[in-house]
N, CA, C, O and the ligand as a Tripos MOL2 file, in Angstrom:
@<TRIPOS>MOLECULE
protein
  261   259    66     0     0
PROTEIN
NO_CHARGES

@<TRIPOS>ATOM
      1 N          45.5720   42.0730  -30.1240 N.3       1 MET1
      2 CA         44.7610   43.0150  -29.3380 C.3       1 MET1
      3 C          43.8080   43.7840  -30.2630 C.2       1 MET1
      4 O          42.5900   43.7620  -30.0820 O.2       1 MET1
      5 N          44.3870   44.4580  -31.2500 N.am      2 THR2
      6 CA         43.5600   45.1620  -32.2240 C.3       2 THR2
      7 C          42.6820   44.1810  -32.9850 C.2       2 THR2
      8 O          41.5460   44.4760  -33.3550 O.2       2 THR2
      9 N          43.2410   43.0300  -33.2000 N.am      3 HIS3
     10 CA         42.5330   41.9260  -33.8400 C.3       3 HIS3
     11 C          41.2280   41.6280  -33.1180 C.2       3 HIS3
     12 O          40.1520   41.5950  -33.7150 O.2       3 HIS3
     13 N          41.3580   41.4130  -31.8290 N.am      4 THR4
     14 CA         40.1950   41.0760  -31.0080 C.3       4 THR4
     15 C          39.1750   42.1980  -31.0360 C.2       4 THR4
     16 O          37.9740   41.9560  -31.1540 O.2       4 THR4
     17 N          39.6510   43.4040  -30.9280 N.am      5 LEU5
     18 CA         38.7530   44.5560  -30.9230 C.3       5 LEU5
     19 C          37.9790   44.6340  -32.2330 C.2       5 LEU5
     20 O          36.7640   44.8330  -32.2330 O.2       5 LEU5
     21 N          38.6760   44.4780  -33.3310 N.am      6 ALA6
     22 CA         38.0320   44.5290  -34.6350 C.3       6 ALA6
     23 C          36.9990   43.4190  -34.7770 C.2       6 ALA6
     24 O          35.9440   43.6040  -35.3840 O.2       6 ALA6
     25 N          37.3190   42.2760  -34.2110 N.am      7 MET7
     26 CA         36.4110   41.1390  -34.2940 C.3       7 MET7
     27 C          35.1270   41.4210  -33.5090 C.2       7 MET7
     28 O          34.0250   41.1220  -33.9690 O.2       7 MET7
     29 N          35.2900   41.9970  -32.3240 N.am      8 ILE8
     30 CA         34.1220   42.3230  -31.5110 C.3       8 ILE8
     31 C          33.2600   43.3720  -32.2030 C.2       8 ILE8
     32 O          32.0330   43.2730  -32.2260 O.2       8 ILE8
     33 N          33.9210   44.3720  -32.7630 N.am      9 VAL9
     34 CA         33.1910   45.4310  -33.4670 C.3       9 VAL9
     35 C          32.4040   44.8480  -34.6250 C.2       9 VAL9
     36 O          31.2430   45.2000  -34.8360 O.2       9 VAL9
     37 N          33.0310   43.9620  -35.3710 N.am     10 ALA10
     38 CA         32.3700   43.3390  -36.5180 C.3      10 ALA10
     39 C          31.1690   42.5250  -36.0610 C.2      10 ALA10
     40 O          30.1220   42.5240  -36.7080 O.2      10 ALA10
     41 N          31.3300   41.8440  -34.9580 N.am     11 LEU11
     42 CA         30.2570   40.9950  -34.4380 C.3      11 LEU11
     43 C          29.0360   41.8160  -34.0260 C.2      11 LEU11
     44 O          27.9110   41.5080  -34.4210 O.2      11 LEU11
     45 N          29.2610   42.8420  -33.2440 N.am     12 ILE12
     46 CA         28.1320   43.6030  -32.7210 C.3      12 ILE12
     47 C          27.5470   44.5470  -33.7580 C.2      12 ILE12
     48 O          26.3970   44.9710  -33.6400 O.2      12 ILE12
     49 N          28.3310   44.8760  -34.7680 N.am     13 ARG13
     50 CA         27.8250   45.7670  -35.8050 C.3      13 ARG13
     51 C          26.6610   45.1060  -36.5440 C.2      13 ARG13
     52 O          25.7300   45.7750  -36.9920 O.2      13 ARG13
     53 N          26.7330   43.8110  -36.6570 N.am     14 ASP14
     54 CA         25.6730   43.0700  -37.3370 C.3      14 ASP14
     55 C          24.5740   42.6270  -36.3820 C.2      14 ASP14
     56 O          23.6790   41.8640  -36.7480 O.2      14 ASP14
     57 N          24.6570   43.1130  -35.1710 N.am     15 ASN15
     58 CA         23.7230   42.6510  -34.1570 C.3      15 ASN15
     59 C          23.2850   43.8070  -33.2550 C.2      15 ASN15
     60 O          23.7560   43.9340  -32.1240 O.2      15 ASN15
     61 N          22.3760   44.6500  -33.7670 N.am     16 PRO16
     62 CA         21.9190   45.8300  -33.0140 C.3      16 PRO16
     63 C          21.3700   45.4540  -31.6480 C.2      16 PRO16
     64 O          21.5730   46.1810  -30.6760 O.2      16 PRO16
     65 N          20.6850   44.3390  -31.5660 N.am     17 ALA17
     66 CA         20.1390   43.9030  -30.2840 C.3      17 ALA17
     67 C          21.2680   43.6130  -29.3160 C.2      17 ALA17
     68 O          21.1590   43.8670  -28.1170 O.2      17 ALA17
     69 N          22.3500   43.0790  -29.8510 N.am     18 GLY18
     70 CA         23.5030   42.7820  -29.0170 C.3      18 GLY18
     71 C          24.1330   44.0550  -28.4800 C.2      18 GLY18
     72 O          24.6200   44.0900  -27.3500 O.2      18 GLY18
     73 N          24.1200   45.0970  -29.2950 N.am     19 ILE19
     74 CA         24.6640   46.3770  -28.8590 C.3      19 ILE19
     75 C          23.8440   46.9200  -27.7010 C.2      19 ILE19
     76 O          24.3960   47.3740  -26.6990 O.2      19 ILE19
     77 N          22.5360   46.8720  -27.8400 N.am     20 ASP20
     78 CA         21.6680   47.3510  -26.7670 C.3      20 ASP20
     79 C          21.9060   46.5640  -25.4900 C.2      20 ASP20
     80 O          21.9140   47.1120  -24.3880 O.2      20 ASP20
     81 N          22.1000   45.2630  -25.6680 N.am     21 LYS21
     82 CA         22.3160   44.4010  -24.5150 C.3      21 LYS21
     83 C          23.6230   44.7740  -23.8130 C.2      21 LYS21
     84 O          23.6870   44.8540  -22.5860 O.2      21 LYS21
     85 N          24.6410   44.9940  -24.6020 N.am     22 LEU22
     86 CA         25.9340   45.3740  -24.0280 C.3      22 LEU22
     87 C          25.8190   46.6920  -23.2600 C.2      22 LEU22
     88 O          26.3030   46.8230  -22.1350 O.2      22 LEU22
     89 N          25.1640   47.6630  -23.8980 N.am     23 LEU23
     90 CA         25.0490   48.9730  -23.2710 C.3      23 LEU23
     91 C          24.1890   48.9160  -22.0190 C.2      23 LEU23
     92 O          24.3700   49.7110  -21.0970 O.2      23 LEU23
     93 N          23.2520   47.9730  -21.9890 N.am     24 THR24
     94 CA         22.3730   47.8380  -20.8230 C.3      24 THR24
     95 C          23.0760   47.1370  -19.6760 C.2      24 THR24
     96 O          22.9220   47.4990  -18.5100 O.2      24 THR24
     97 N          23.8530   46.1220  -20.0380 N.am     25 GLU25
     98 CA         24.4860   45.3010  -19.0020 C.3      25 GLU25
     99 C          25.7900   45.8970  -18.4880 C.2      25 GLU25
    100 O          26.0940   45.8200  -17.2980 O.2      25 GLU25
    101 N          26.5440   46.4820  -19.3840 N.am     26 HIS26
    102 CA         27.8500   47.0130  -18.9840 C.3      26 HIS26
    103 C          27.7070   48.4740  -18.5790 C.2      26 HIS26
    104 O          27.9780   49.3890  -19.3570 O.2      26 HIS26
    105 N          27.2750   48.6630  -17.3480 N.am     27 VAL27
    106 CA         27.0600   50.0080  -16.8390 C.3      27 VAL27
    107 C          27.9200   50.2390  -15.6020 C.2      27 VAL27
    108 O          28.3900   49.3000  -14.9590 O.2      27 VAL27
    109 N          28.1070   51.5010  -15.2960 N.am     28 ASP28
    110 CA         28.8510   51.8670  -14.0990 C.3      28 ASP28
    111 C          28.0570   51.4420  -12.8660 C.2      28 ASP28
    112 O          26.8700   51.7480  -12.7440 O.2      28 ASP28
    113 N          28.7140   50.7430  -11.9660 N.am     29 ASP29
    114 CA         28.0020   50.2740  -10.7790 C.3      29 ASP29
    115 C          27.9750   51.3350   -9.6910 C.2      29 ASP29
    116 O          27.5310   51.0770   -8.5730 O.2      29 ASP29
    117 N          28.4500   52.5270  -10.0210 N.am     30 GLY30
    118 CA         28.4300   53.6210   -9.0630 C.3      30 GLY30
    119 C          29.7890   53.8700   -8.4330 C.2      30 GLY30
    120 O          29.9970   54.8700   -7.7470 O.2      30 GLY30
    121 N          30.7120   52.9470   -8.6760 N.am     31 THR31
    122 CA         32.0470   53.1100   -8.1040 C.3      31 THR31
    123 C          33.1060   53.1950   -9.1970 C.2      31 THR31
    124 O          34.3030   53.0980   -8.9260 O.2      31 THR31
    125 N          32.6500   53.3770  -10.4370 N.am     32 GLY32
    126 CA         33.5890   53.4900  -11.5410 C.3      32 GLY32
    127 C          34.0200   52.1470  -12.0890 C.2      32 GLY32
    128 O          35.0050   52.0410  -12.8200 O.2      32 GLY32
    129 N          33.2630   51.1190  -11.7240 N.am     33 GLN33
    130 CA         33.5920   49.7870  -12.2230 C.3      33 GLN33
    131 C          32.4010   49.2080  -12.9570 C.2      33 GLN33
    132 O          31.2480   49.5400  -12.6790 O.2      33 GLN33
    133 N          32.7090   48.3330  -13.9040 N.am     34 CYS34
    134 CA         31.6360   47.7260  -14.6840 C.3      34 CYS34
    135 C          30.8600   46.7340  -13.8230 C.2      34 CYS34
    136 O          31.4270   45.9380  -13.0740 O.2      34 CYS34
    137 N          29.5390   46.8160  -13.9630 N.am     35 ARG35
    138 CA         28.6770   45.9440  -13.1740 C.3      35 ARG35
    139 C          28.6960   44.5180  -13.7020 C.2      35 ARG35
    140 O          28.4110   43.5690  -12.9710 O.2      35 ARG35
    141 N          29.0340   44.3780  -14.9720 N.am     36 ARG36
    142 CA         28.9310   43.0890  -15.6340 C.3      36 ARG36
    143 C          30.2650   42.3290  -15.6730 C.2      36 ARG36
    144 O          30.3070   41.1150  -15.4690 O.2      36 ARG36
    145 N          31.3310   43.0520  -15.9340 N.am     37 CYS37
    146 CA         32.6160   42.3910  -16.1070 C.3      37 CYS37
    147 C          33.1630   41.8660  -14.7770 C.2      37 CYS37
    148 O          32.9820   42.4920  -13.7330 O.2      37 CYS37
    149 N          33.8180   40.7370  -14.8220 N.am     38 PRO38
    150 CA         34.4200   40.1620  -13.6180 C.3      38 PRO38
    151 C          35.4480   41.1110  -13.0250 C.2      38 PRO38
    152 O          36.1840   41.7840  -13.7470 O.2      38 PRO38
    153 N          35.4870   41.1550  -11.7160 N.am     39 LEU39
    154 CA         36.4300   42.0460  -11.0540 C.3      39 LEU39
    155 C          37.7600   41.3660  -10.8100 C.2      39 LEU39
    156 O          38.7980   42.0240  -10.7410 O.2      39 LEU39
    157 N          37.7340   40.0570  -10.6810 N.am     40 ALA40
    158 CA         38.9540   39.3340  -10.3660 C.3      40 ALA40
    159 C          39.3960   38.4710  -11.5430 C.2      40 ALA40
    160 O          38.5810   38.0080  -12.3400 O.2      40 ALA40
    161 N          40.6940   38.2730  -11.6280 N.am     41 GLY41
    162 CA         41.2260   37.3640  -12.6410 C.3      41 GLY41
    163 C          41.2750   37.9570  -14.0260 C.2      41 GLY41
    164 O          41.6620   37.2720  -14.9730 O.2      41 GLY41
    165 N          40.8900   39.2240  -14.1750 N.am     42 GLN42
    166 CA         40.9620   39.8400  -15.4830 C.3      42 GLN42
    167 C          41.6850   41.1640  -15.3810 C.2      42 GLN42
    168 O          41.7190   41.8070  -14.3320 O.2      42 GLN42
    169 N          42.2540   41.5450  -16.4890 N.am     43 ARG43
    170 CA         43.0170   42.7860  -16.5010 C.3      43 ARG43
    171 C          42.4090   43.7600  -17.4890 C.2      43 ARG43
    172 O          42.2100   43.4200  -18.6550 O.2      43 ARG43
    173 N          42.1160   44.9540  -17.0420 N.am     44 GLY44
    174 CA         41.6510   45.9850  -17.9450 C.3      44 GLY44
    175 C          40.1810   45.9250  -18.2730 C.2      44 GLY44
    176 O          39.7090   46.6220  -19.1710 O.2      44 GLY44
    177 N          39.4500   45.0910  -17.5470 N.am     45 PHE45
    178 CA         38.0290   44.9630  -17.8670 C.3      45 PHE45
    179 C          37.1370   45.5190  -16.7680 C.2      45 PHE45
    180 O          35.9590   45.7980  -16.9940 O.2      45 PHE45
    181 N          37.6960   45.6760  -15.5920 N.am     46 LYS46
    182 CA         36.8220   46.0210  -14.4820 C.3      46 LYS46
    183 C          36.5140   47.5050  -14.3930 C.2      46 LYS46
    184 O          35.4960   47.8930  -13.8200 O.2      46 LYS46
    185 N          37.3790   48.3380  -14.9520 N.am     47 SER47
    186 CA         37.1060   49.7630  -14.9060 C.3      47 SER47
    187 C          36.0490   50.1270  -15.9450 C.2      47 SER47
    188 O          36.0660   49.6390  -17.0750 O.2      47 SER47
    189 N          35.1380   50.9930  -15.5340 N.am     48 TRP48
    190 CA         34.1070   51.4210  -16.4660 C.3      48 TRP48
    191 C          34.4210   52.8260  -16.9780 C.2      48 TRP48
    192 O          34.8710   53.6560  -16.1880 O.2      48 TRP48
    193 N          34.2090   53.1330  -18.2560 N.am     49 PRO49
    194 CA         33.6630   52.2350  -19.2620 C.3      49 PRO49
    195 C          34.6350   51.1110  -19.6270 C.2      49 PRO49
    196 O          35.8150   51.3450  -19.8880 O.2      49 PRO49
    197 N          34.1170   49.9110  -19.6350 N.am     50 CYS50
    198 CA         34.9200   48.7460  -19.9670 C.3      50 CYS50
    199 C          35.0250   48.6090  -21.4810 C.2      50 CYS50
    200 O          34.4030   49.3580  -22.2350 O.2      50 CYS50
    201 N          35.8130   47.6540  -21.9010 N.am     51 LEU51
    202 CA         36.0120   47.4410  -23.3360 C.3      51 LEU51
    203 C          34.6830   47.1630  -24.0440 C.2      51 LEU51
    204 O          34.4320   47.6660  -25.1390 O.2      51 LEU51
    205 N          33.8550   46.3700  -23.4100 N.am     52 HIS52
    206 CA         32.5700   46.0170  -24.0200 C.3      52 HIS52
    207 C          31.7160   47.2610  -24.2720 C.2      52 HIS52
    208 O          31.1280   47.4230  -25.3410 O.2      52 HIS52
    209 N          31.6610   48.1240  -23.2780 N.am     53 HIS53
    210 CA         30.8450   49.3230  -23.4130 C.3      53 HIS53
    211 C          31.4120   50.2390  -24.4990 C.2      53 HIS53
    212 O          30.6760   50.7810  -25.3230 O.2      53 HIS53
    213 N          32.7320   50.3980  -24.4800 N.am     54 ILE54
    214 CA         33.3880   51.2630  -25.4660 C.3      54 ILE54
    215 C          33.1310   50.7570  -26.8790 C.2      54 ILE54
    216 O          32.7900   51.5240  -27.7790 O.2      54 ILE54
    217 N          33.2990   49.4630  -27.0520 N.am     55 VAL55
    218 CA         33.1030   48.8680  -28.3740 C.3      55 VAL55
    219 C          31.6510   49.0090  -28.8180 C.2      55 VAL55
    220 O          31.3740   49.2530  -29.9930 O.2      55 VAL55
    221 N          30.7360   48.8550  -27.8800 N.am     56 ALA56
    222 CA         29.3150   48.9320  -28.2120 C.3      56 ALA56
    223 C          28.9140   50.3220  -28.6700 C.2      56 ALA56
    224 O          27.9290   50.4840  -29.3910 O.2      56 ALA56
    225 N          29.6740   51.3250  -28.2530 N.am     57 THR57
    226 CA         29.3390   52.6870  -28.6310 C.3      57 THR57
    227 C          29.9800   53.0720  -29.9600 C.2      57 THR57
    228 O          29.6050   54.0770  -30.5630 O.2      57 THR57
    229 N          30.9380   52.2830  -30.4130 N.am     58 LEU58
    230 CA         31.6630   52.6360  -31.6400 C.3      58 LEU58
    231 C          30.7630   52.7200  -32.8740 C.2      58 LEU58
    232 O          30.8120   53.7240  -33.5840 O.2      58 LEU58
    233 N          29.9490   51.7100  -33.1520 N.am     59 PRO59
    234 CA         29.1140   51.7660  -34.3580 C.3      59 PRO59
    235 C          28.1800   52.9640  -34.3500 C.2      59 PRO59
    236 O          27.9290   53.5610  -35.3970 O.2      59 PRO59
    237 N          27.6680   53.3170  -33.1980 N.am     60 ARG60
    238 CA         26.7160   54.4290  -33.1080 C.3      60 ARG60
    239 C          27.3910   55.7740  -33.2980 C.2      60 ARG60
    240 O          26.7940   56.7160  -33.8180 O.2      60 ARG60
    241 N          28.6560   55.8500  -32.8650 N.am     61 SER61
    242 CA         29.3580   57.1160  -32.9740 C.3      61 SER61
    243 C          29.8390   57.3550  -34.3970 C.2      61 SER61
    244 O          30.2860   58.4490  -34.7420 O.2      61 SER61
    245 N          29.7400   56.3090  -35.2200 N.am     62 ARG62
    246 CA         30.1560   56.4480  -36.6160 C.3      62 ARG62
    247 C          28.9250   56.4280  -37.5060 C.2      62 ARG62
    248 O          28.6510   55.4290  -38.1720 O.2      62 ARG62
    249 N          28.2040   57.4990  -37.5180 N.am     63 LYS63
    250 CA         26.9550   57.5310  -38.2510 C.3      63 LYS63
    251 C          27.1730   57.5660  -39.7640 C.2      63 LYS63
    252 O          26.2720   57.2390  -40.5360 O.2      63 LYS63
    253 N          28.3550   57.9580  -40.1690 N.am     64 ASP64
    254 CA         28.6410   58.0060  -41.6000 C.3      64 ASP64
    255 C          29.0440   56.6460  -42.1380 C.2      64 ASP64
    256 O          29.0040   56.3930  -43.3420 O.2      64 ASP64
    257 N          29.4370   55.7660  -41.2020 N.am     65 GLY65
    258 CA         29.9250   54.4770  -41.6300 C.3      65 GLY65
    259 C          28.8070   53.6170  -42.1130 C.2      65 GLY65
    260 O          29.0350   52.4780  -42.5190 O.2      65 GLY65
    261 ZN         31.8070   45.5270  -18.8300 Zn       66 ZN66
@<TRIPOS>BOND
     1     1     2 1
     2     2     3 1
     3     3     4 2
     4     3     5 am
     5     5     6 1
     6     6     7 1
     7     7     8 2
     8     7     9 am
     9     9    10 1
    10    10    11 1
    11    11    12 2
    12    11    13 am
    13    13    14 1
    14    14    15 1
    15    15    16 2
    16    15    17 am
    17    17    18 1
    18    18    19 1
    19    19    20 2
    20    19    21 am
    21    21    22 1
    22    22    23 1
    23    23    24 2
    24    23    25 am
    25    25    26 1
    26    26    27 1
    27    27    28 2
    28    27    29 am
    29    29    30 1
    30    30    31 1
    31    31    32 2
    32    31    33 am
    33    33    34 1
    34    34    35 1
    35    35    36 2
    36    35    37 am
    37    37    38 1
    38    38    39 1
    39    39    40 2
    40    39    41 am
    41    41    42 1
    42    42    43 1
    43    43    44 2
    44    43    45 am
    45    45    46 1
    46    46    47 1
    47    47    48 2
    48    47    49 am
    49    49    50 1
    50    50    51 1
    51    51    52 2
    52    51    53 am
    53    53    54 1
    54    54    55 1
    55    55    56 2
    56    55    57 am
    57    57    58 1
    58    58    59 1
    59    59    60 2
    60    59    61 am
    61    61    62 1
    62    62    63 1
    63    63    64 2
    64    63    65 am
    65    65    66 1
    66    66    67 1
    67    67    68 2
    68    67    69 am
    69    69    70 1
    70    70    71 1
    71    71    72 2
    72    71    73 am
    73    73    74 1
    74    74    75 1
    75    75    76 2
    76    75    77 am
    77    77    78 1
    78    78    79 1
    79    79    80 2
    80    79    81 am
    81    81    82 1
    82    82    83 1
    83    83    84 2
    84    83    85 am
    85    85    86 1
    86    86    87 1
    87    87    88 2
    88    87    89 am
    89    89    90 1
    90    90    91 1
    91    91    92 2
    92    91    93 am
    93    93    94 1
    94    94    95 1
    95    95    96 2
    96    95    97 am
    97    97    98 1
    98    98    99 1
    99    99   100 2
   100    99   101 am
   101   101   102 1
   102   102   103 1
   103   103   104 2
   104   103   105 am
   105   105   106 1
   106   106   107 1
   107   107   108 2
   108   107   109 am
   109   109   110 1
   110   110   111 1
   111   111   112 2
   112   111   113 am
   113   113   114 1
   114   114   115 1
   115   115   116 2
   116   115   117 am
   117   117   118 1
   118   118   119 1
   119   119   120 2
   120   119   121 am
   121   121   122 1
   122   122   123 1
   123   123   124 2
   124   123   125 am
   125   125   126 1
   126   126   127 1
   127   127   128 2
   128   127   129 am
   129   129   130 1
   130   130   131 1
   131   131   132 2
   132   131   133 am
   133   133   134 1
   134   134   135 1
   135   135   136 2
   136   135   137 am
   137   137   138 1
   138   138   139 1
   139   139   140 2
   140   139   141 am
   141   141   142 1
   142   142   143 1
   143   143   144 2
   144   143   145 am
   145   145   146 1
   146   146   147 1
   147   147   148 2
   148   147   149 am
   149   149   150 1
   150   150   151 1
   151   151   152 2
   152   151   153 am
   153   153   154 1
   154   154   155 1
   155   155   156 2
   156   155   157 am
   157   157   158 1
   158   158   159 1
   159   159   160 2
   160   159   161 am
   161   161   162 1
   162   162   163 1
   163   163   164 2
   164   163   165 am
   165   165   166 1
   166   166   167 1
   167   167   168 2
   168   167   169 am
   169   169   170 1
   170   170   171 1
   171   171   172 2
   172   171   173 am
   173   173   174 1
   174   174   175 1
   175   175   176 2
   176   175   177 am
   177   177   178 1
   178   178   179 1
   179   179   180 2
   180   179   181 am
   181   181   182 1
   182   182   183 1
   183   183   184 2
   184   183   185 am
   185   185   186 1
   186   186   187 1
   187   187   188 2
   188   187   189 am
   189   189   190 1
   190   190   191 1
   191   191   192 2
   192   191   193 am
   193   193   194 1
   194   194   195 1
   195   195   196 2
   196   195   197 am
   197   197   198 1
   198   198   199 1
   199   199   200 2
   200   199   201 am
   201   201   202 1
   202   202   203 1
   203   203   204 2
   204   203   205 am
   205   205   206 1
   206   206   207 1
   207   207   208 2
   208   207   209 am
   209   209   210 1
   210   210   211 1
   211   211   212 2
   212   211   213 am
   213   213   214 1
   214   214   215 1
   215   215   216 2
   216   215   217 am
   217   217   218 1
   218   218   219 1
   219   219   220 2
   220   219   221 am
   221   221   222 1
   222   222   223 1
   223   223   224 2
   224   223   225 am
   225   225   226 1
   226   226   227 1
   227   227   228 2
   228   227   229 am
   229   229   230 1
   230   230   231 1
   231   231   232 2
   232   231   233 am
   233   233   234 1
   234   234   235 1
   235   235   236 2
   236   235   237 am
   237   237   238 1
   238   238   239 1
   239   239   240 2
   240   239   241 am
   241   241   242 1
   242   242   243 1
   243   243   244 2
   244   243   245 am
   245   245   246 1
   246   246   247 1
   247   247   248 2
   248   247   249 am
   249   249   250 1
   250   250   251 1
   251   251   252 2
   252   251   253 am
   253   253   254 1
   254   254   255 1
   255   255   256 2
   256   255   257 am
   257   257   258 1
   258   258   259 1
   259   259   260 2
@<TRIPOS>SUBSTRUCTURE
     1 MET1         2 RESIDUE 1 A MET
     2 THR2         6 RESIDUE 1 A THR
     3 HIS3        10 RESIDUE 1 A HIS
     4 THR4        14 RESIDUE 1 A THR
     5 LEU5        18 RESIDUE 1 A LEU
     6 ALA6        22 RESIDUE 1 A ALA
     7 MET7        26 RESIDUE 1 A MET
     8 ILE8        30 RESIDUE 1 A ILE
     9 VAL9        34 RESIDUE 1 A VAL
    10 ALA10       38 RESIDUE 1 A ALA
    11 LEU11       42 RESIDUE 1 A LEU
    12 ILE12       46 RESIDUE 1 A ILE
    13 ARG13       50 RESIDUE 1 A ARG
    14 ASP14       54 RESIDUE 1 A ASP
    15 ASN15       58 RESIDUE 1 A ASN
    16 PRO16       62 RESIDUE 1 A PRO
    17 ALA17       66 RESIDUE 1 A ALA
    18 GLY18       70 RESIDUE 1 A GLY
    19 ILE19       74 RESIDUE 1 A ILE
    20 ASP20       78 RESIDUE 1 A ASP
    21 LYS21       82 RESIDUE 1 A LYS
    22 LEU22       86 RESIDUE 1 A LEU
    23 LEU23       90 RESIDUE 1 A LEU
    24 THR24       94 RESIDUE 1 A THR
    25 GLU25       98 RESIDUE 1 A GLU
    26 HIS26      102 RESIDUE 1 A HIS
    27 VAL27      106 RESIDUE 1 A VAL
    28 ASP28      110 RESIDUE 1 A ASP
    29 ASP29      114 RESIDUE 1 A ASP
    30 GLY30      118 RESIDUE 1 A GLY
    31 THR31      122 RESIDUE 1 A THR
    32 GLY32      126 RESIDUE 1 A GLY
    33 GLN33      130 RESIDUE 1 A GLN
    34 CYS34      134 RESIDUE 1 A CYS
    35 ARG35      138 RESIDUE 1 A ARG
    36 ARG36      142 RESIDUE 1 A ARG
    37 CYS37      146 RESIDUE 1 A CYS
    38 PRO38      150 RESIDUE 1 A PRO
    39 LEU39      154 RESIDUE 1 A LEU
    40 ALA40      158 RESIDUE 1 A ALA
    41 GLY41      162 RESIDUE 1 A GLY
    42 GLN42      166 RESIDUE 1 A GLN
    43 ARG43      170 RESIDUE 1 A ARG
    44 GLY44      174 RESIDUE 1 A GLY
    45 PHE45      178 RESIDUE 1 A PHE
    46 LYS46      182 RESIDUE 1 A LYS
    47 SER47      186 RESIDUE 1 A SER
    48 TRP48      190 RESIDUE 1 A TRP
    49 PRO49      194 RESIDUE 1 A PRO
    50 CYS50      198 RESIDUE 1 A CYS
    51 LEU51      202 RESIDUE 1 A LEU
    52 HIS52      206 RESIDUE 1 A HIS
    53 HIS53      210 RESIDUE 1 A HIS
    54 ILE54      214 RESIDUE 1 A ILE
    55 VAL55      218 RESIDUE 1 A VAL
    56 ALA56      222 RESIDUE 1 A ALA
    57 THR57      226 RESIDUE 1 A THR
    58 LEU58      230 RESIDUE 1 A LEU
    59 PRO59      234 RESIDUE 1 A PRO
    60 ARG60      238 RESIDUE 1 A ARG
    61 SER61      242 RESIDUE 1 A SER
    62 ARG62      246 RESIDUE 1 A ARG
    63 LYS63      250 RESIDUE 1 A LYS
    64 ASP64      254 RESIDUE 1 A ASP
    65 GLY65      258 RESIDUE 1 A GLY
    66 ZN66       261 GROUP 0 **** ****
């Protein structure tokens, strides 16, 4: 689990455009759910902020890093 998270963070950290894309696509659809993530067949991804959005904000929140 932490493994996957670290991998995603590493991936998007080297890809600023990817971060913007994630933040643009993974938005609240107005009902507290992610507009981008599948609603069915997945666990823990449909609530917004979803994992993708949270991870995309990590590099920016660490300005010292
Ligand atoms: Zn999402």
